[in-house]
KOLGU-4560 file (N, C-alpha, C; in nm, 3 decimals, padded with zeros to 5 digits):
<recs>
<n_xx: 10.407 n_yy: 09.733 n_zz: 09.058 ca_xx: 10.309 ca_yy: 09.775 ca_zz: 09.156 c_xx: 10.320 c_yy: 09.692 c_zz: 09.283 mol: A seq: 1 type: MET>
<n_xx: 10.380 n_yy: 09.576 n_zz: 09.275 ca_xx: 10.396 ca_yy: 09.493 ca_zz: 09.394 c_xx: 10.483 c_yy: 09.565 c_zz: 09.497 mol: A seq: 2 type: ALA>
<n_xx: 10.587 n_yy: 09.637 n_zz: 09.450 ca_xx: 10.672 ca_yy: 09.712 ca_zz: 09.542 c_xx: 10.589 c_yy: 09.815 c_zz: 09.620 mol: A seq: 3 type: ASP>
<n_xx: 10.499 n_yy: 09.882 n_zz: 09.550 ca_xx: 10.415 ca_yy: 09.984 ca_zz: 09.615 c_xx: 10.320 c_yy: 09.919 c_zz: 09.716 mol: A seq: 4 type: LEU>
<n_xx: 10.268 n_yy: 09.803 n_zz: 09.682 ca_xx: 10.178 ca_yy: 09.733 ca_zz: 09.773 c_xx: 10.250 c_yy: 09.690 c_zz: 09.899 mol: A seq: 5 type: ALA>
<n_xx: 10.372 n_yy: 09.639 n_zz: 09.884 ca_xx: 10.447 ca_yy: 09.590 ca_zz: 10.000 c_xx: 10.496 c_yy: 09.705 c_zz: 10.087 mol: A seq: 6 type: ILE>
<n_xx: 10.556 n_yy: 09.805 n_zz: 10.027 ca_xx: 10.619 ca_yy: 09.912 ca_zz: 10.104 c_xx: 10.518 c_yy: 10.013 c_zz: 10.157 mol: A seq: 7 type: VAL>
<n_xx: 10.424 n_yy: 10.055 n_zz: 10.072 ca_xx: 10.331 ca_yy: 10.161 ca_zz: 10.111 c_xx: 10.192 c_yy: 10.108 c_zz: 10.146 mol: A seq: 8 type: PHE>
<n_xx: 10.170 n_yy: 09.977 n_zz: 10.127 ca_xx: 10.039 ca_yy: 09.915 ca_zz: 10.155 c_xx: 09.930 c_yy: 09.973 c_zz: 10.065 mol: A seq: 9 type: HIS>
<n_xx: 09.966 n_yy: 09.995 n_zz: 09.939 ca_xx: 09.871 ca_yy: 10.047 ca_zz: 09.839 c_xx: 09.807 c_yy: 09.930 c_zz: 09.765 mol: A seq: 10 type: TRP>
<n_xx: 09.683 n_yy: 09.947 n_zz: 09.727 ca_xx: 09.611 ca_yy: 09.849 ca_zz: 09.646 c_xx: 09.623 c_yy: 09.887 c_zz: 09.498 mol: A seq: 11 type: THR>
<n_xx: 09.589 n_yy: 09.797 n_zz: 09.407 ca_xx: 09.589 ca_yy: 09.835 ca_zz: 09.265 c_xx: 09.498 c_yy: 09.955 c_zz: 09.237 mol: A seq: 12 type: PRO>
<n_xx: 09.387 n_yy: 09.965 n_zz: 09.310 ca_xx: 09.297 ca_yy: 10.079 ca_zz: 09.292 c_xx: 09.365 c_yy: 10.210 c_zz: 09.330 mol: A seq: 13 type: ALA>
<n_xx: 09.455 n_yy: 10.206 n_zz: 09.429 ca_xx: 09.528 ca_yy: 10.326 ca_zz: 09.470 c_xx: 09.622 c_yy: 10.374 c_zz: 09.359 mol: A seq: 14 type: ASP>
<n_xx: 09.667 n_yy: 10.283 n_zz: 09.275 ca_xx: 09.763 ca_yy: 10.315 ca_zz: 09.169 c_xx: 09.698 c_yy: 10.339 c_zz: 09.033 mol: A seq: 15 type: CYS>
<n_xx: 09.569 n_yy: 10.312 n_zz: 09.021 ca_xx: 09.501 ca_yy: 10.314 ca_zz: 08.892 c_xx: 09.509 c_yy: 10.448 c_zz: 08.820 mol: A seq: 16 type: ALA>
<n_xx: 09.507 n_yy: 10.558 n_zz: 08.892 ca_xx: 09.506 ca_yy: 10.689 ca_zz: 08.829 c_xx: 09.645 c_yy: 10.748 c_zz: 08.807 mol: A seq: 17 type: ASP>
<n_xx: 09.749 n_yy: 10.674 n_zz: 08.845 ca_xx: 09.885 ca_yy: 10.724 ca_zz: 08.828 c_xx: 09.932 c_yy: 10.699 c_zz: 08.685 mol: A seq: 18 type: LEU>
<n_xx: 10.007 n_yy: 10.795 n_zz: 08.632 ca_xx: 10.068 ca_yy: 10.776 ca_zz: 08.499 c_xx: 10.184 c_yy: 10.678 c_zz: 08.513 mol: A seq: 19 type: SER>
<n_xx: 10.234 n_yy: 10.630 n_zz: 08.401 ca_xx: 10.348 ca_yy: 10.540 ca_zz: 08.404 c_xx: 10.468 c_yy: 10.608 c_zz: 08.470 mol: A seq: 20 type: LEU>
<n_xx: 10.490 n_yy: 10.734 n_zz: 08.439 ca_xx: 10.601 ca_yy: 10.809 ca_zz: 08.500 c_xx: 10.585 c_yy: 10.816 c_zz: 08.651 mol: A seq: 21 type: ARG>
<n_xx: 10.463 n_yy: 10.845 n_zz: 08.699 ca_xx: 10.439 ca_yy: 10.851 ca_zz: 08.843 c_xx: 10.459 c_yy: 10.714 c_zz: 08.909 mol: A seq: 22 type: GLU>
<n_xx: 10.413 n_yy: 10.608 n_zz: 08.842 ca_xx: 10.435 ca_yy: 10.473 ca_zz: 08.896 c_xx: 10.583 c_yy: 10.443 c_zz: 08.911 mol: A seq: 23 type: LEU>
<n_xx: 10.661 n_yy: 10.479 n_zz: 08.811 ca_xx: 10.805 ca_yy: 10.453 ca_zz: 08.816 c_xx: 10.873 c_yy: 10.537 c_zz: 08.926 mol: A seq: 24 type: MET>
<n_xx: 10.829 n_yy: 10.660 n_zz: 08.943 ca_xx: 10.885 ca_yy: 10.745 ca_zz: 09.049 c_xx: 10.852 c_yy: 10.688 c_zz: 09.186 mol: A seq: 25 type: GLU>
<n_xx: 10.728 n_yy: 10.645 n_zz: 09.206 ca_xx: 10.688 ca_yy: 10.586 ca_zz: 09.335 c_xx: 10.757 c_yy: 10.452 c_zz: 09.356 mol: A seq: 26 type: TRP>
<n_xx: 10.777 n_yy: 10.376 n_zz: 09.248 ca_xx: 10.846 ca_yy: 10.248 ca_zz: 09.259 c_xx: 10.990 c_yy: 10.269 c_zz: 09.307 mol: A seq: 27 type: ARG>
<n_xx: 11.056 n_yy: 10.372 n_zz: 09.255 ca_xx: 11.192 ca_yy: 10.404 ca_zz: 09.299 c_xx: 11.193 c_yy: 10.445 c_zz: 09.446 mol: A seq: 28 type: GLU>
<n_xx: 11.096 n_yy: 10.522 n_zz: 09.489 ca_xx: 11.086 ca_yy: 10.559 ca_zz: 09.632 c_xx: 11.067 c_yy: 10.434 c_zz: 09.718 mol: A seq: 29 type: ARG>
<n_xx: 10.985 n_yy: 10.342 n_zz: 09.671 ca_xx: 10.962 ca_yy: 10.217 ca_zz: 09.744 c_xx: 11.091 c_yy: 10.136 c_zz: 09.753 mol: A seq: 30 type: ALA>
<n_xx: 11.166 n_yy: 10.129 n_zz: 09.642 ca_xx: 11.292 ca_yy: 10.056 ca_zz: 09.641 c_xx: 11.390 c_yy: 10.113 c_zz: 09.742 mol: A seq: 31 type: ARG>
<n_xx: 11.402 n_yy: 10.245 n_zz: 09.745 ca_xx: 11.492 ca_yy: 10.310 ca_zz: 09.840 c_xx: 11.448 c_yy: 10.286 c_zz: 09.983 mol: A seq: 32 type: LYS>
<n_xx: 11.319 n_yy: 10.297 n_zz: 10.009 ca_xx: 11.267 ca_yy: 10.279 ca_zz: 10.144 c_xx: 11.286 c_yy: 10.136 c_zz: 10.192 mol: A seq: 33 type: ARG>
<n_xx: 11.274 n_yy: 10.039 n_zz: 10.101 ca_xx: 11.286 ca_yy: 09.899 ca_zz: 10.141 c_xx: 11.430 c_yy: 09.858 c_zz: 10.166 mol: A seq: 34 type: SER>
<n_xx: 11.524 n_yy: 09.937 n_zz: 10.115 ca_xx: 11.665 ca_yy: 09.905 ca_zz: 10.132 c_xx: 11.716 c_yy: 09.805 c_zz: 10.030 mol: A seq: 35 type: GLY>
<n_xx: 11.637 n_yy: 09.777 n_zz: 09.926 ca_xx: 11.679 ca_yy: 09.683 ca_zz: 09.821 c_xx: 11.795 c_yy: 09.744 c_zz: 09.744 mol: A seq: 36 type: ALA>
<n_xx: 11.891 n_yy: 09.660 n_zz: 09.708 ca_xx: 12.004 ca_yy: 09.709 ca_zz: 09.628 c_xx: 11.968 c_yy: 09.709 c_zz: 09.480 mol: A seq: 37 type: ASP>
<n_xx: 12.062 n_yy: 09.746 n_zz: 09.397 ca_xx: 12.037 ca_yy: 09.755 ca_zz: 09.253 c_xx: 12.008 c_yy: 09.620 c_zz: 09.189 mol: A seq: 38 type: ASP>
<n_xx: 12.048 n_yy: 09.512 n_zz: 09.252 ca_xx: 12.027 ca_yy: 09.379 ca_zz: 09.196 c_xx: 11.891 c_yy: 09.322 c_zz: 09.230 mol: A seq: 39 type: HIS>
<n_xx: 11.818 n_yy: 09.386 n_zz: 09.318 ca_xx: 11.686 ca_yy: 09.339 ca_zz: 09.355 c_xx: 11.688 c_yy: 09.247 c_zz: 09.475 mol: A seq: 40 type: GLY>
<n_xx: 11.575 n_yy: 09.237 n_zz: 09.542 ca_xx: 11.565 ca_yy: 09.157 ca_zz: 09.663 c_xx: 11.571 c_yy: 09.008 c_zz: 09.636 mol: A seq: 41 type: ALA>
<n_xx: 11.543 n_yy: 08.966 n_zz: 09.515 ca_xx: 11.538 ca_yy: 08.823 ca_zz: 09.486 c_xx: 11.676 c_yy: 08.757 c_zz: 09.489 mol: A seq: 42 type: SER>
<n_xx: 11.784 n_yy: 08.834 n_zz: 09.476 ca_xx: 11.917 ca_yy: 08.774 ca_zz: 09.476 c_xx: 11.946 c_yy: 08.704 c_zz: 09.607 mol: A seq: 43 type: ASP>
<n_xx: 11.906 n_yy: 08.764 n_zz: 09.718 ca_xx: 11.929 ca_yy: 08.702 ca_zz: 09.847 c_xx: 11.853 c_yy: 08.572 c_zz: 09.861 mol: A seq: 44 type: GLY>
<n_xx: 11.730 n_yy: 08.570 n_zz: 09.814 ca_xx: 11.651 ca_yy: 08.448 ca_zz: 09.821 c_xx: 11.714 c_yy: 08.339 c_zz: 09.735 mol: A seq: 45 type: ALA>
<n_xx: 11.768 n_yy: 08.376 n_zz: 09.622 ca_xx: 11.831 ca_yy: 08.279 ca_zz: 09.534 c_xx: 11.955 c_yy: 08.219 c_zz: 09.598 mol: A seq: 46 type: ARG>
<n_xx: 12.037 n_yy: 08.304 n_zz: 09.663 ca_xx: 12.160 ca_yy: 08.254 ca_zz: 09.722 c_xx: 12.129 c_yy: 08.167 c_zz: 09.844 mol: A seq: 47 type: SER>
<n_xx: 12.025 n_yy: 08.199 n_zz: 09.919 ca_xx: 11.986 ca_yy: 08.116 ca_zz: 10.032 c_xx: 11.938 c_yy: 07.980 c_zz: 09.984 mol: A seq: 48 type: GLN>
<n_xx: 11.861 n_yy: 07.979 n_zz: 09.878 ca_xx: 11.810 ca_yy: 07.853 ca_zz: 09.825 c_xx: 11.924 c_yy: 07.765 c_zz: 09.778 mol: A seq: 49 type: ALA>
<n_xx: 12.026 n_yy: 07.824 n_zz: 09.722 ca_xx: 12.139 ca_yy: 07.747 ca_zz: 09.673 c_xx: 12.218 c_yy: 07.685 c_zz: 09.789 mol: A seq: 50 type: ALA>
<n_xx: 12.223 n_yy: 07.753 n_zz: 09.903 ca_xx: 12.299 ca_yy: 07.702 ca_zz: 10.015 c_xx: 12.220 c_yy: 07.604 c_zz: 10.101 mol: A seq: 51 type: SER>
<n_xx: 12.090 n_yy: 07.592 n_zz: 10.077 ca_xx: 12.005 ca_yy: 07.500 ca_zz: 10.152 c_xx: 11.924 c_yy: 07.414 c_zz: 10.056 mol: A seq: 52 type: HIS>
<n_xx: 11.988 n_yy: 07.309 n_zz: 10.003 ca_xx: 11.916 ca_yy: 07.226 ca_zz: 09.906 c_xx: 11.797 c_yy: 07.154 c_zz: 09.970 mol: A seq: 53 type: PRO>
<n_xx: 11.698 n_yy: 07.126 n_zz: 09.890 ca_xx: 11.580 ca_yy: 07.054 ca_zz: 09.939 c_xx: 11.615 c_yy: 06.908 c_zz: 09.963 mol: A seq: 54 type: ARG>
<n_xx: 11.550 n_yy: 06.852 n_zz: 10.061 ca_xx: 11.569 ca_yy: 06.709 ca_zz: 10.089 c_xx: 11.491 c_yy: 06.628 c_zz: 09.987 mol: A seq: 55 type: ARG>
<n_xx: 11.548 n_yy: 06.516 n_zz: 09.947 ca_xx: 11.479 ca_yy: 06.426 ca_zz: 09.856 c_xx: 11.399 c_yy: 06.326 c_zz: 09.938 mol: A seq: 56 type: ARG>
<n_xx: 11.284 n_yy: 06.290 n_zz: 09.885 ca_xx: 11.201 ca_yy: 06.193 ca_zz: 09.956 c_xx: 11.215 c_yy: 06.058 c_zz: 09.898 mol: A seq: 57 type: ARG>
</recs>
C-alpha cells in the first residue's frame, strides 16, 4: 500500500474497501507509473550507500 500512497497519494482508508486482487492490480499500475524496474527502487539506494560509506567519528 505504500506504493499507492506515494504514487497516487492514497491513504489507507482509500484502500480499505479494495480486495487483495484489486490492491495488487493498483500496485502494479503504481510500479509502472513510478518507473521502478523489476528489482525494486531499493536497489539504487543500496548501491549508492555502498559507494558512499559513512564517516567514522
